[in-house]
C-alpha positions as CSV (number, residue, x, y, z in Angstrom):
1,M,2.8,-4.3,23.3
2,I,5.5,-4.7,20.6
3,I,5.2,-3.4,17.0
4,R,7.9,-4.9,14.8
5,D,8.7,-6.0,11.0
6,Y,6.6,-8.9,9.6
7,T,8.8,-12.1,9.1
8,P,7.5,-15.1,7.1
9,A,7.0,-17.1,10.1
10,D,3.8,-14.3,10.7
11,R,2.0,-15.4,7.4
12,E,-0.5,-17.3,8.8
13,A,-1.3,-14.8,11.5
14,V,-1.5,-12.0,8.7
15,I,-3.9,-14.0,6.7
16,A,-6.3,-14.3,9.5
17,L,-5.8,-10.8,10.4
18,H,-6.8,-9.8,7.0
19,E,-9.7,-12.2,6.9
20,E,-11.0,-10.4,9.9
21,L,-10.4,-7.0,8.2
22,Q,-12.3,-8.4,5.3
23,S,-15.2,-9.5,7.1
24,Y,-15.3,-6.2,9.2
25,E,-15.3,-4.5,6.1
26,R,-18.0,-6.7,4.3
27,D,-20.5,-5.8,7.2
28,I,-19.9,-2.1,6.0
29,R,-19.9,-2.9,2.2
30,P,-21.3,-6.1,1.3
31,T,-19.8,-6.2,-2.1
32,R,-16.4,-6.4,-0.5
33,A,-14.7,-9.8,-1.1
34,A,-14.6,-12.5,1.5
35,G,-12.8,-15.6,2.2
36,R,-9.5,-16.9,2.8
37,Q,-8.2,-16.9,-0.7
38,I,-8.7,-13.1,-1.1
39,S,-6.4,-12.9,2.2
40,V,-4.0,-15.4,0.8
41,Q,-3.5,-13.3,-2.2
42,Q,-3.2,-10.0,-0.4
43,V,-0.4,-11.4,1.9
44,D,1.1,-12.8,-1.3
45,E,1.2,-9.1,-2.5
46,Y,2.3,-7.7,0.6
47,E,5.6,-10.0,0.1
48,A,6.1,-9.5,-3.5
49,T,5.7,-5.7,-2.9
50,M,8.4,-6.0,0.1
51,A,10.7,-7.7,-2.3
52,D,10.5,-5.1,-5.2
53,V,9.8,-2.1,-3.3
54,E,12.7,-0.8,-0.9
55,D,10.4,1.5,1.2
56,A,7.4,-1.0,1.6
57,R,6.7,-2.5,5.2
58,L,4.4,-4.7,7.1
59,L,4.5,-3.9,10.5
60,I,3.2,-6.2,13.1
61,A,1.4,-5.4,16.4
62,E,2.0,-8.0,19.1
63,R,0.3,-8.2,22.7
64,E,1.7,-11.1,24.8
65,G,3.1,-12.4,21.9
66,V,0.2,-12.7,19.8
67,P,-0.4,-10.6,16.5
68,V,-3.4,-8.2,17.2
69,G,-3.1,-6.0,14.4
70,F,-0.8,-4.8,11.2
71,T,-0.4,-2.2,8.8
72,F,1.0,-2.5,5.2
73,F,2.3,0.9,3.6
74,L,4.7,2.2,1.1
75,A,6.5,5.3,0.0
76,E,5.5,6.6,-3.6
77,A,5.8,9.4,-5.6
78,E,2.8,11.9,-5.5
79,M,3.2,14.1,-8.5
80,L,-0.2,15.8,-8.0
81,E,0.8,17.0,-4.6
82,D,4.1,18.8,-5.2
83,P,6.7,16.6,-6.2
84,Q,7.5,14.6,-3.2
85,A,7.0,11.4,-1.9
86,Q,4.0,10.1,0.1
87,I,3.2,7.2,2.4
88,Y,0.3,5.2,1.1
89,V,-1.3,3.0,3.6
90,Q,-2.8,0.4,1.8
91,D,-4.3,-1.8,4.9
92,F,-4.3,-0.9,8.6
93,M,-6.1,-3.0,11.0
94,V,-6.5,-3.9,14.9
95,T,-8.5,-6.7,16.0
96,A,-11.6,-6.4,17.3
97,S,-10.4,-7.5,20.9
98,A,-7.4,-5.1,21.0
99,R,-9.4,-1.8,19.8
100,R,-8.9,1.1,21.7
101,S,-5.9,0.0,23.7
102,G,-3.4,2.2,22.0
103,I,-2.4,-0.4,19.4
104,G,-3.5,1.7,16.5
105,R,-1.9,4.6,17.8
106,A,1.5,2.7,18.2
107,L,1.3,1.7,14.7
108,M,0.6,5.2,13.6
109,V,3.7,6.0,15.5
110,E,6.0,3.6,13.5
111,I,4.7,5.2,10.3
112,R,5.6,8.5,11.1
113,R,8.5,7.5,12.5
114,F,9.3,5.6,9.0
115,M,8.5,9.2,7.4
116,A,10.7,11.4,9.5
117,E,13.6,9.0,8.7
118,R,13.0,9.8,5.0
119,G,11.7,13.3,4.9
120,I,8.4,12.4,4.0
121,G,5.5,14.5,5.1
122,L,2.4,13.3,3.9
123,I,0.1,10.3,4.4
124,D,-2.6,8.9,2.4
125,L,-5.0,6.5,2.8
126,Q,-8.8,5.3,2.0
127,V,-11.5,4.3,4.3
128,L,-14.9,2.9,3.4
129,T,-17.9,5.0,3.8
130,G,-19.7,3.9,6.7
131,N,-16.5,2.7,8.8
132,N,-17.1,5.5,11.2
133,A,-14.8,3.9,14.0
134,A,-11.8,4.2,11.6
135,L,-12.9,7.9,10.3
136,A,-13.0,8.8,14.3
137,F,-9.3,7.4,14.5
138,Y,-7.8,9.0,11.8
139,R,-9.4,12.4,12.7
140,A,-7.8,11.9,16.2
141,E,-4.5,11.4,14.5
142,G,-4.9,14.6,12.4
143,F,-6.3,13.1,9.3
144,D,-8.8,14.9,7.3
145,V,-11.0,14.3,4.0
146,A,-8.7,15.3,0.9
147,Y,-11.0,13.7,-1.9
148,M,-13.9,11.6,-2.3
149,G,-14.3,8.5,-4.5
150,L,-17.4,7.7,-5.8
151,Q,-18.8,4.2,-7.6
152,A,-21.7,3.4,-9.6
153,T,-23.4,0.0,-10.8
154,T,-23.7,-0.5,-14.3
155,R,-27.5,0.4,-14.0
156,Q,-28.7,3.4,-16.0
157,P,-29.8,6.4,-14.0
158,D,-33.7,7.2,-14.3
């Protein structure tokens, strides 16, 4: 297994991985957007952010030369948590066939190495309610619930 930085040659593989992520999340939350176009737009956003933000990274996890996971994260100021930088993990994904093989943990090690190099002590990410496998993974990695987001439809309560 290799964890490495994204290159433009990885674009189609990351689009496919992102499509798998969206499909997985759509099974949990049916309102989640799906389709190739959403994933293309997301990879466009990763590339644009990396061009503009020095501390933005897209890491690829490879097994036997095949991309099987990725994470996109960036350092950002967090004024509500003591004036310090934090890492915001926007996306973190390991393909179904590679889960429980240490790839997620290896990606997390690289995020933490990046943090240590910059003196950053806080990681922030979001997990869909119902994504119990992700919650279990993150808890095993030392994460705990820090806040809760709520959503509602435009329907008025009874």
